[in-house]
Backbone of each chain as ProteinMPNN parsed JSONL, in Angstrom:
{"seq_chain_A": "XXXXXXXXXXXXXXXXXXXXXXXXXXXXXXXXXXXXXXXXXXXXXXXXXXXXXXXXXXXXXXXXXXXXXXXXXXXXXXXXXXXXXXXXXXXXXXXXXXXX", "coords_chain_A": {"N_chain_A": [[95.642, 93.352, 94.116], [93.352, 94.517, 95.831], [89.622, 94.5, 97.006], [88.721, 95.409, 100.195], [87.231, 95.184, 103.639], [87.482, 96.614, 106.647], [87.54, 95.315, 109.406], [89.065, 94.79, 112.022], [91.456, 94.965, 114.639], [94.622, 94.576, 114.723], [96.935, 93.467, 117.996], [100.179, 93.241, 118.945], [102.744, 92.594, 120.851], [104.888, 91.59, 121.113], [107.235, 91.212, 118.221], [108.715, 91.469, 114.995], [111.593, 93.344, 114.754], [111.094, 95.088, 112.56], [108.576, 95.551, 112.024], [107.475, 97.459, 113.828], [106.022, 100.096, 115.362], [104.225, 100.308, 113.584], [100.283, 100.016, 112.445], [98.121, 97.266, 112.481], [95.832, 95.963, 111.031], [92.916, 94.038, 110.658], [91.287, 92.471, 108.173], [88.674, 91.785, 105.845], [88.736, 90.313, 102.478], [87.13, 91.311, 99.66], [84.38, 91.05, 97.085], [84.174, 93.071, 93.781], [80.887, 93.076, 94.182], [81.153, 93.867, 96.649], [81.159, 91.147, 98.533], [82.133, 89.083, 100.693], [85.284, 87.471, 100.423], [87.178, 84.785, 100.279], [89.536, 84.465, 103.31], [89.544, 86.182, 106.127], [92.279, 88.866, 106.318], [95.637, 89.913, 108.373], [96.562, 93.309, 107.805], [99.019, 95.568, 107.033], [98.476, 98.659, 108.047], [98.227, 102.113, 105.853], [97.669, 104.081, 105.415], [95.631, 105.309, 107.618], [93.3, 103.688, 107.997], [90.401, 102.999, 109.463], [88.144, 101.371, 111.699], [85.254, 99.256, 109.78], [85.761, 100.633, 106.974], [85.835, 100.965, 103.934], [88.129, 99.577, 102.18], [91.061, 99.493, 99.923], [93.568, 97.227, 98.796], [97.083, 95.438, 98.821], [98.703, 92.845, 98.215], [101.427, 90.38, 98.701], [104.958, 90.289, 97.394], [104.955, 93.244, 97.188], [103.494, 94.908, 99.25], [105.226, 95.162, 101.473], [106.386, 97.177, 100.479], [105.192, 99.864, 101.251], [106.176, 100.738, 103.614], [108.569, 101.828, 105.742], [111.056, 100.008, 106.128], [111.962, 97.948, 103.527], [112.046, 95.246, 104.118], [110.786, 94.073, 105.481], [109.061, 91.584, 107.403], [106.18, 91.477, 105.855], [102.743, 90.552, 104.094], [100.698, 91.717, 103.091], [99.581, 95.132, 102.42], [97.173, 97.667, 103.27], [96.23, 100.21, 101.128], [94.629, 102.529, 100.31], [91.903, 104.603, 101.23], [88.439, 103.586, 99.859], [86.05, 105.725, 98.609], [84.397, 105.208, 96.233], [82.808, 102.957, 94.55], [82.401, 101.96, 91.553], [80.303, 99.971, 89.302], [80.287, 98.733, 85.674], [77.479, 97.488, 83.834], [76.997, 95.176, 81.358], [78.536, 93.735, 80.376], [81.269, 92.602, 77.665], [82.627, 94.945, 75.635], [81.839, 95.136, 71.8], [81.649, 91.571, 71.713], [81.326, 90.072, 69.911], [83.174, 90.907, 67.694], [85.883, 90.692, 68.529], [86.152, 88.13, 69.741], [85.33, 86.43, 67.486]], "CA_chain_A": [[95.293, 94.378, 94.177], [91.534, 94.04, 95.655], [88.617, 95.172, 98.016], [88.458, 94.836, 101.333], [86.411, 95.822, 104.746], [88.383, 96.555, 107.95], [86.853, 94.014, 110.352], [89.347, 94.652, 113.313], [92.476, 95.677, 115.059], [95.841, 93.511, 115.87], [97.964, 94.376, 118.636], [101.403, 92.482, 119.019], [104.031, 93.282, 121.778], [106.448, 90.542, 120.628], [107.085, 91.461, 117.214], [109.651, 91.546, 114.289], [111.487, 94.653, 114.33], [110.492, 95.843, 111.042], [106.772, 95.474, 112.515], [107.184, 97.974, 114.977], [105.744, 101.531, 114.808], [103.029, 100.204, 112.315], [99.238, 99.442, 112.968], [97.765, 96.217, 111.972], [94.529, 96.105, 110.945], [91.999, 92.591, 109.968], [90.585, 92.821, 106.746], [87.961, 90.823, 105.152], [88.616, 90.875, 101.164], [85.45, 91.687, 99.254], [84.624, 91.287, 95.231], [83.045, 94.139, 93.284], [79.803, 93.265, 94.537], [81.234, 93.756, 98.458], [80.359, 90.097, 99.07], [83.286, 88.264, 100.881], [86.042, 86.175, 98.82], [88.194, 84.207, 101.162], [89.309, 84.489, 104.807], [90.205, 87.51, 106.199], [93.945, 88.273, 106.563], [96.409, 90.65, 109.024], [97.273, 94.145, 106.416], [99.779, 96.881, 107.662], [97.834, 100.28, 107.395], [99.317, 102.984, 105.458], [96.741, 105.216, 105.125], [95.147, 105.574, 108.882], [91.785, 103.174, 108.276], [89.782, 102.576, 111.034], [86.443, 100.182, 111.742], [84.207, 99.595, 108.975], [86.12, 101.231, 106.258], [86.003, 100.307, 102.943], [90.063, 99.803, 101.596], [92.001, 98.751, 98.407], [94.947, 96.546, 99.616], [97.833, 95.025, 97.889], [99.478, 91.721, 98.782], [102.783, 89.505, 97.765], [106.114, 91.568, 98.125], [104.936, 94.622, 97.133], [102.952, 94.909, 100.17], [105.739, 95.727, 102.375], [106.844, 98.503, 100.032], [104.325, 100.975, 102.176], [106.807, 100.286, 104.77], [110.389, 102.282, 105.626], [112.228, 98.858, 106.124], [111.216, 97.211, 102.596], [112.392, 93.777, 103.853], [109.892, 93.657, 106.855], [107.922, 90.473, 106.913], [104.448, 91.863, 105.616], [102.396, 90.415, 102.89], [99.484, 92.463, 103.068], [98.949, 96.418, 103.282], [96.184, 98.944, 102.909], [96.86, 101.616, 100.576], [93.619, 103.255, 100.264], [90.381, 103.744, 101.488], [87.764, 103.748, 98.837], [84.993, 106.312, 98.68], [83.17, 104.718, 95.613], [82.755, 101.636, 93.458], [81.084, 102.022, 89.986], [80.371, 98.869, 88.33], [79.296, 98.96, 84.976], [77.478, 96.331, 83.693], [76.751, 95.434, 80.347], [79.853, 93.088, 79.766], [82.199, 93.332, 76.895], [82.105, 96.018, 74.199], [82.129, 94.213, 70.442], [82.119, 90.819, 72.04], [81.386, 89.274, 68.598], [84.285, 91.265, 66.884], [86.912, 90.127, 69.407], [86.007, 86.408, 69.838], [84.85, 85.667, 66.487]], "C_chain_A": [[93.543, 94.357, 94.541], [90.909, 94.791, 96.878], [88.803, 94.493, 98.874], [87.396, 95.662, 102.649], [87.004, 95.575, 106.106], [87.302, 96.144, 108.914], [87.384, 94.095, 112.072], [91.031, 95.214, 113.324], [93.277, 94.509, 115.729], [96.613, 93.864, 116.615], [99.247, 92.748, 119.176], [102.604, 92.906, 119.635], [105.449, 92.574, 121.168], [106.35, 90.617, 119.385], [108.213, 91.621, 116.228], [109.976, 93.06, 114.52], [111.0, 95.634, 113.474], [108.969, 95.901, 111.53], [106.921, 96.466, 113.192], [107.096, 99.512, 114.685], [104.114, 101.386, 113.656], [101.563, 99.766, 112.646], [98.949, 98.644, 112.397], [96.333, 96.064, 111.91], [94.072, 94.474, 110.313], [91.094, 93.248, 109.258], [89.786, 91.439, 106.153], [87.877, 91.227, 103.193], [87.802, 90.588, 100.508], [85.355, 91.849, 97.843], [83.693, 92.237, 95.174], [82.024, 94.393, 93.975], [79.75, 93.54, 96.046], [80.884, 92.723, 98.726], [81.966, 89.592, 99.653], [84.022, 87.632, 100.146], [87.49, 86.222, 100.163], [88.127, 84.535, 102.551], [89.931, 85.626, 104.56], [91.726, 87.657, 107.124], [94.275, 89.892, 107.195], [96.966, 91.737, 107.938], [97.752, 95.393, 107.633], [98.794, 97.983, 107.283], [99.065, 101.425, 107.002], [98.838, 104.486, 105.714], [95.692, 105.754, 105.985], [93.635, 105.175, 108.837], [91.57, 103.105, 109.308], [88.485, 101.468, 110.615], [85.751, 100.235, 110.538], [84.605, 100.174, 107.59], [86.315, 100.521, 104.999], [87.356, 100.148, 102.16], [90.648, 99.199, 100.332], [93.439, 98.38, 99.013], [96.076, 95.779, 98.547], [98.286, 93.962, 98.658], [101.172, 91.173, 97.966], [103.912, 90.617, 98.272], [106.058, 92.957, 97.83], [104.014, 95.609, 98.642], [104.108, 95.785, 101.083], [106.526, 97.009, 101.812], [106.449, 100.246, 100.649], [104.821, 101.598, 103.493], [108.313, 100.884, 104.591], [110.957, 101.116, 105.341], [111.451, 97.973, 104.84], [111.494, 95.547, 102.555], [111.38, 93.387, 105.293], [109.022, 92.38, 106.683], [106.493, 90.927, 106.826], [104.083, 91.532, 103.976], [101.163, 90.803, 102.502], [99.291, 94.286, 103.662], [97.575, 97.197, 102.679], [96.995, 99.854, 102.486], [96.309, 102.302, 100.297], [92.079, 103.635, 101.111], [89.117, 104.658, 100.441], [86.389, 104.449, 99.043], [84.061, 105.456, 97.613], [83.731, 103.709, 94.398], [82.048, 101.63, 92.351], [81.86, 100.722, 89.195], [79.372, 98.85, 87.239], [78.78, 97.777, 84.386], [77.124, 96.515, 81.872], [77.747, 94.645, 79.582], [80.845, 93.155, 78.333], [82.008, 94.099, 75.637], [82.637, 95.143, 73.045], [82.812, 92.66, 70.893], [82.365, 90.123, 70.488], [82.699, 89.526, 67.867], [85.785, 90.795, 67.292], [87.255, 88.898, 69.445], [85.584, 85.584, 68.461], [85.482, 84.353, 66.09]], "O_chain_A": [[92.665, 94.211, 93.691], [91.549, 95.547, 97.61], [89.025, 93.284, 98.805], [86.885, 96.75, 102.383], [87.012, 94.457, 106.622], [86.256, 96.777, 109.059], [86.73, 93.748, 113.056], [91.659, 95.704, 112.386], [92.993, 93.788, 116.685], [97.314, 94.764, 116.153], [98.986, 91.626, 119.608], [103.448, 93.539, 119.002], [106.584, 92.974, 120.906], [105.303, 90.094, 119.002], [109.083, 92.152, 116.918], [109.105, 93.93, 114.523], [110.592, 96.77, 113.715], [108.342, 96.752, 110.898], [105.719, 96.614, 113.414], [107.884, 100.106, 113.95], [103.314, 102.209, 113.214], [101.682, 98.798, 113.398], [99.401, 98.826, 111.266], [95.717, 96.057, 112.975], [94.843, 93.838, 109.595], [90.363, 94.206, 109.512], [90.273, 90.312, 106.066], [87.192, 92.122, 102.698], [87.487, 89.401, 100.598], [86.094, 92.659, 97.284], [82.748, 92.435, 95.938], [81.856, 95.509, 94.465], [78.701, 93.501, 96.69], [79.905, 92.891, 99.452], [82.925, 89.798, 98.909], [83.538, 87.145, 99.124], [88.259, 87.051, 100.648], [87.066, 84.843, 103.094], [90.537, 86.079, 103.589], [92.167, 87.009, 108.073], [93.629, 90.882, 106.852], [97.787, 91.289, 107.137], [97.179, 95.885, 108.605], [98.392, 98.07, 106.123], [100.189, 101.62, 107.466], [99.374, 105.542, 106.05], [94.866, 106.528, 105.501], [92.769, 105.875, 109.361], [92.423, 103.134, 110.196], [88.104, 100.989, 109.547], [85.583, 101.383, 110.126], [83.611, 100.231, 106.866], [86.964, 99.475, 105.013], [87.418, 101.007, 101.28], [90.293, 98.048, 100.08], [94.219, 99.147, 99.578], [95.692, 95.613, 97.39], [98.271, 94.142, 99.875], [101.75, 91.588, 96.962], [103.831, 91.467, 99.158], [106.938, 93.758, 98.145], [104.062, 96.828, 98.808], [103.89, 96.965, 101.362], [107.183, 97.75, 102.543], [107.059, 101.312, 100.559], [104.325, 102.47, 104.207], [109.084, 100.602, 103.673], [111.449, 101.055, 104.215], [110.422, 97.357, 105.115], [111.33, 94.772, 101.612], [111.484, 92.337, 105.928], [108.286, 92.304, 105.699], [105.712, 90.712, 107.754], [104.678, 91.931, 102.975], [100.578, 90.224, 101.586], [98.998, 94.664, 104.797], [97.211, 97.084, 101.509], [98.029, 100.295, 102.987], [96.954, 103.234, 99.818], [91.321, 102.747, 101.502], [88.949, 105.871, 100.319], [85.543, 103.792, 99.649], [83.004, 105.006, 98.056], [84.711, 103.744, 93.654], [80.904, 101.177, 92.394], [82.985, 100.465, 88.765], [78.152, 98.903, 87.388], [79.6, 96.86, 84.352], [77.023, 97.576, 81.257], [77.871, 94.775, 78.364], [81.068, 94.347, 78.119], [81.23, 93.77, 74.742], [83.674, 94.493, 73.178], [83.985, 92.369, 70.657], [83.456, 89.744, 70.062], [83.337, 88.566, 67.435], [86.681, 90.579, 66.476], [88.399, 88.488, 69.245], [85.523, 84.357, 68.387], [85.005, 83.692, 65.168]]}, "seq_chain_B": "XXXXXXXXXXXXXXXXXXXXXXXXXXXXXXXXXXXXXXXXXXXXXXXXXXXXXXXXXXXXXXXXXXXXXXXXXXXXXXXXXXXXXXXXXX", "coords_chain_B": {"N_chain_B": [[100.608, 86.805, 81.814], [97.342, 87.428, 81.539], [94.045, 87.735, 79.968], [91.227, 89.991, 80.6], [88.564, 91.464, 81.167], [87.516, 94.917, 81.485], [85.383, 95.939, 83.99], [84.823, 98.201, 85.282], [85.217, 101.048, 88.1], [87.626, 102.054, 90.732], [87.086, 105.02, 93.14], [88.944, 106.563, 95.163], [90.239, 108.588, 97.762], [91.727, 109.343, 99.826], [94.677, 108.163, 99.724], [97.867, 105.711, 99.217], [100.571, 107.812, 98.686], [101.921, 107.063, 96.132], [99.663, 106.12, 94.571], [98.317, 108.571, 93.787], [97.053, 109.98, 90.726], [96.678, 107.855, 89.304], [94.708, 105.497, 87.464], [92.326, 103.353, 89.121], [91.427, 100.228, 88.064], [88.008, 97.887, 88.06], [88.935, 94.493, 87.599], [87.558, 91.461, 85.601], [88.76, 88.487, 85.389], [88.93, 86.587, 82.213], [88.266, 83.846, 79.9], [89.525, 81.982, 76.993], [87.198, 82.475, 75.142], [85.738, 84.664, 75.976], [84.371, 84.11, 78.31], [83.418, 84.763, 82.052], [85.783, 84.35, 84.447], [86.71, 82.986, 87.533], [87.767, 85.066, 90.429], [87.31, 88.446, 90.682], [89.46, 91.656, 90.416], [91.707, 94.589, 91.422], [93.481, 96.656, 89.236], [95.966, 99.017, 88.294], [95.788, 101.33, 85.444], [97.367, 101.462, 82.204], [96.497, 101.731, 79.664], [94.559, 103.156, 78.633], [92.132, 101.844, 79.319], [88.511, 100.956, 79.001], [85.725, 100.925, 80.793], [84.238, 97.494, 79.999], [86.186, 97.017, 77.777], [88.422, 94.172, 76.373], [91.087, 93.352, 78.164], [94.896, 93.475, 78.397], [96.277, 91.807, 81.409], [98.531, 92.43, 83.568], [99.976, 90.296, 86.76], [101.64, 90.663, 88.334], [104.418, 92.058, 90.475], [107.239, 93.63, 89.645], [106.431, 94.456, 87.351], [104.706, 95.786, 86.889], [105.633, 97.788, 88.848], [107.762, 99.108, 87.157], [106.408, 99.933, 85.494], [104.278, 101.97, 86.243], [105.679, 103.253, 88.405], [108.297, 104.6, 90.513], [110.889, 101.895, 91.757], [110.257, 101.157, 94.705], [107.221, 101.731, 94.769], [103.973, 99.949, 95.947], [102.939, 98.408, 93.984], [100.858, 96.381, 92.337], [99.233, 94.819, 90.301], [98.777, 95.52, 86.943], [97.263, 96.973, 83.912], [98.148, 96.259, 80.44], [97.547, 96.466, 78.063], [95.455, 96.783, 75.658], [92.587, 94.507, 74.117], [92.143, 93.989, 71.079], [91.487, 91.38, 69.145], [91.088, 88.211, 69.632], [92.07, 85.068, 68.436], [91.534, 81.785, 68.275], [92.617, 78.43, 67.731], [91.219, 75.109, 67.021]], "CA_chain_B": [[99.836, 88.004, 81.346], [95.864, 86.991, 81.393], [92.889, 88.347, 79.479], [90.355, 90.124, 81.525], [87.539, 92.347, 81.051], [87.315, 96.063, 82.702], [84.27, 96.134, 84.762], [84.256, 99.317, 86.488], [86.341, 101.448, 88.464], [87.242, 102.469, 92.143], [87.397, 105.912, 93.552], [89.362, 106.502, 96.701], [90.157, 109.968, 97.788], [93.15, 108.638, 100.888], [95.626, 106.492, 99.471], [99.341, 105.844, 99.644], [101.048, 108.578, 97.554], [102.0, 106.618, 94.682], [98.386, 105.824, 93.902], [97.911, 109.482, 92.824], [96.991, 110.346, 89.318], [96.732, 106.406, 88.563], [93.491, 104.859, 87.509], [92.218, 101.756, 89.483], [90.08, 99.548, 87.515], [88.06, 96.354, 88.357], [89.288, 93.891, 86.07], [87.356, 90.597, 85.678], [89.589, 87.454, 84.475], [88.1, 85.815, 81.338], [88.716, 82.564, 79.077], [89.82, 82.384, 75.301], [86.068, 82.378, 74.525], [85.349, 85.935, 76.745], [83.278, 83.838, 79.197], [83.915, 85.293, 83.089], [86.799, 83.18, 84.798], [87.315, 83.413, 88.932], [87.279, 86.813, 90.759], [87.67, 90.052, 89.453], [90.236, 92.054, 91.317], [91.803, 95.864, 90.929], [94.551, 97.082, 88.496], [96.337, 99.974, 87.489], [95.359, 101.475, 83.518], [98.235, 102.07, 81.249], [96.344, 101.493, 78.112], [93.727, 104.241, 78.614], [91.187, 101.312, 78.873], [87.049, 101.457, 80.109], [84.472, 99.492, 81.001], [83.706, 96.773, 78.502], [87.19, 96.518, 76.875], [89.137, 93.589, 76.622], [92.564, 94.181, 78.349], [95.864, 92.535, 78.783], [96.858, 92.234, 82.605], [100.003, 91.525, 84.738], [99.885, 90.296, 87.796], [103.194, 90.643, 89.015], [104.186, 93.369, 91.232], [108.357, 93.972, 89.191], [106.237, 95.158, 86.034], [103.723, 96.679, 87.489], [106.809, 99.02, 89.32], [108.682, 99.438, 86.18], [105.474, 100.925, 84.267], [103.704, 102.81, 86.91], [106.403, 104.568, 89.028], [109.558, 103.98, 91.009], [111.191, 100.626, 92.503], [109.759, 101.596, 95.806], [105.72, 101.913, 94.996], [103.548, 99.04, 96.327], [101.708, 98.218, 93.005], [101.03, 94.902, 92.4], [98.692, 94.184, 89.074], [98.508, 96.748, 85.587], [96.585, 96.545, 82.615], [99.227, 96.643, 79.735], [97.454, 96.402, 76.496], [93.681, 96.529, 75.018], [92.67, 93.838, 72.916], [91.764, 94.165, 69.255], [91.293, 90.275, 68.876], [91.464, 87.048, 70.151], [91.561, 83.561, 67.569], [91.921, 80.235, 69.031], [92.847, 77.361, 66.594], [90.711, 74.213, 67.736]], "C_chain_B": [[98.112, 87.136, 81.147], [95.075, 88.012, 80.761], [91.939, 88.776, 80.564], [88.963, 91.501, 80.592], [87.293, 93.7, 82.211], [85.758, 95.928, 82.429], [84.028, 96.977, 85.344], [85.097, 100.149, 87.137], [86.341, 102.047, 89.991], [87.981, 103.963, 92.431], [87.994, 106.385, 95.074], [90.306, 107.731, 96.659], [91.651, 109.917, 99.027], [93.282, 107.881, 100.197], [96.91, 106.773, 99.415], [99.849, 106.859, 98.288], [101.198, 108.252, 96.226], [100.716, 106.46, 93.112], [97.825, 107.295, 93.192], [98.652, 109.565, 91.31], [96.942, 108.815, 88.756], [95.033, 106.225, 88.364], [93.454, 103.621, 87.794], [91.097, 101.528, 88.626], [89.62, 98.239, 88.039], [88.084, 95.565, 87.401], [88.382, 92.303, 86.495], [88.189, 89.418, 84.594], [88.113, 87.241, 83.32], [88.748, 84.613, 80.843], [88.686, 82.725, 77.831], [88.428, 82.684, 74.97], [85.166, 84.003, 75.201], [84.326, 85.757, 77.926], [83.966, 84.28, 81.261], [84.569, 84.0, 83.876], [87.131, 83.531, 86.504], [86.686, 84.828, 89.279], [87.831, 87.68, 90.415], [88.544, 90.67, 90.769], [90.891, 93.577, 90.639], [93.034, 95.572, 90.13], [94.709, 98.424, 87.749], [95.79, 100.21, 86.309], [96.819, 101.935, 83.309], [97.989, 102.088, 79.842], [94.944, 102.402, 77.703], [92.162, 102.99, 78.326], [89.746, 102.047, 79.482], [86.429, 100.637, 80.068], [84.234, 98.814, 79.994], [84.601, 96.299, 77.698], [87.658, 95.365, 77.416], [90.574, 93.919, 77.055], [93.493, 92.872, 78.613], [96.068, 92.841, 80.49], [97.644, 91.379, 83.302], [99.809, 91.495, 85.846], [101.102, 90.15, 88.542], [103.903, 91.834, 89.425], [105.936, 94.117, 90.321], [107.723, 94.754, 87.975], [105.567, 96.105, 86.196], [104.594, 98.452, 87.825], [107.315, 99.566, 88.279], [107.559, 100.455, 85.443], [104.982, 102.019, 85.011], [104.322, 103.475, 87.87], [108.316, 104.474, 89.432], [109.719, 102.597, 91.084], [110.62, 100.357, 93.664], [107.895, 101.663, 95.848], [105.068, 100.569, 94.911], [102.239, 99.267, 94.657], [102.001, 96.823, 92.377], [100.115, 94.39, 90.662], [98.404, 95.715, 88.257], [98.081, 96.171, 84.437], [98.013, 97.277, 81.494], [98.908, 96.599, 78.234], [95.44, 96.328, 76.508], [93.526, 95.284, 74.179], [91.966, 93.901, 71.724], [90.501, 92.763, 68.861], [91.713, 89.021, 69.494], [91.057, 85.535, 69.323], [92.383, 82.755, 68.331], [91.591, 79.38, 67.954], [92.17, 76.283, 67.092], [90.571, 73.312, 66.761]], "O_chain_B": [[98.083, 86.129, 80.44], [95.387, 89.183, 80.979], [91.79, 87.979, 81.49], [88.914, 92.087, 79.511], [86.99, 93.58, 83.398], [85.101, 95.846, 81.391], [83.048, 96.905, 86.085], [86.188, 99.985, 86.589], [85.296, 102.471, 90.484], [89.146, 104.174, 92.095], [87.218, 106.491, 96.024], [91.058, 107.918, 95.703], [92.58, 110.683, 98.768], [92.493, 106.996, 99.867], [97.268, 107.945, 99.532], [99.528, 106.642, 97.119], [100.756, 108.917, 95.289], [100.685, 106.548, 91.885], [97.051, 107.265, 92.235], [99.784, 109.406, 90.853], [97.238, 108.713, 87.566], [94.233, 106.806, 89.098], [94.114, 102.758, 87.216], [90.122, 102.254, 88.432], [90.456, 97.436, 88.452], [87.407, 95.74, 86.387], [88.505, 91.941, 87.665], [88.217, 89.473, 83.365], [86.923, 87.534, 83.439], [89.824, 84.319, 81.363], [87.901, 83.552, 77.367], [88.544, 83.559, 74.112], [84.037, 84.287, 74.802], [83.646, 86.643, 78.444], [85.116, 83.917, 81.506], [84.036, 82.892, 83.935], [87.907, 84.473, 86.663], [85.737, 85.47, 88.828], [88.902, 87.664, 89.808], [88.365, 90.268, 91.919], [90.649, 93.795, 89.452], [93.616, 94.493, 90.23], [93.952, 98.883, 86.894], [95.156, 99.237, 85.9], [97.395, 102.671, 84.11], [98.816, 102.341, 78.966], [94.392, 102.308, 76.606], [91.333, 103.163, 77.432], [89.653, 103.103, 80.108], [86.509, 99.627, 79.369], [83.984, 99.421, 78.953], [84.321, 95.385, 76.923], [87.538, 95.18, 78.627], [91.235, 94.702, 76.372], [93.149, 91.727, 78.905], [96.023, 94.011, 80.871], [97.584, 90.181, 83.575], [99.423, 92.554, 86.341], [101.248, 89.291, 89.412], [103.97, 92.709, 88.562], [105.874, 95.346, 90.352], [108.391, 95.689, 87.532], [105.767, 97.218, 85.709], [104.394, 99.59, 87.403], [107.378, 100.789, 88.398], [107.841, 101.54, 84.936], [105.2, 103.125, 84.516], [103.661, 104.388, 88.364], [109.262, 104.315, 88.66], [108.836, 101.918, 90.56], [110.385, 99.157, 93.805], [107.334, 101.639, 96.944], [105.412, 99.88, 93.95], [101.234, 99.944, 94.442], [103.074, 96.33, 92.03], [100.66, 93.505, 90.001], [97.959, 96.74, 88.774], [98.438, 95.074, 84.009], [98.631, 98.33, 81.652], [99.753, 96.673, 77.342], [94.583, 95.889, 77.276], [94.499, 95.04, 73.466], [90.758, 93.762, 71.912], [89.325, 92.854, 68.508], [92.884, 88.952, 69.865], [89.987, 84.957, 69.515], [93.487, 82.917, 68.85], [90.545, 79.47, 67.312], [92.589, 76.303, 68.25], [90.085, 72.208, 67.006]]}, "name": "protein", "num_of_chains": 2, "seq": "XXXXXXXXXXXXXXXXXXXXXXXXXXXXXXXXXXXXXXXXXXXXXXXXXXXXXXXXXXXXXXXXXXXXXXXXXXXXXXXXXXXXXXXXXXXXXXXXXXXXXXXXXXXXXXXXXXXXXXXXXXXXXXXXXXXXXXXXXXXXXXXXXXXXXXXXXXXXXXXXXXXXXXXXXXXXXXXXXXXXXXXXXXXXXX"}
């Protein structure tokens, strides 16, 4: 599960039966400071995300669980549109105690 | 399972129904000495953890689904515990 930004759409006429009726978006995975991390991927959309939205997405086997057919050949799916990212600075609380 | 520190949280109002009521936290993997290692990612919380806590994170969908919901929910990573102490014998 990771953050990403929607950077485009993907249209395919010829595709696996399991993919029919689903919107596919191009997403760029991001770090928590919203910097690109890795290469863009194509993800199935389950939340009506649009261009430039900040989203969270799930990869691997779980991605296909957003679809009706959970055996569709999918390995990335958008699971939410992010409103806010809070990063708290200060590192580990009680670091000396835990890693003594 | 890996060690990670909780770095913050993510708020989303439009989301897959299974994420309703779940806390989605940013976790940063750390090594056995508490130093950051690799990229952070998101995980759902089952251990009432807060930013600054050292936690145990499971990056495996089946565990996440068993802890968080039904067998049809798209969860992949989950926080399964808060760490009190790490001892490494060298």
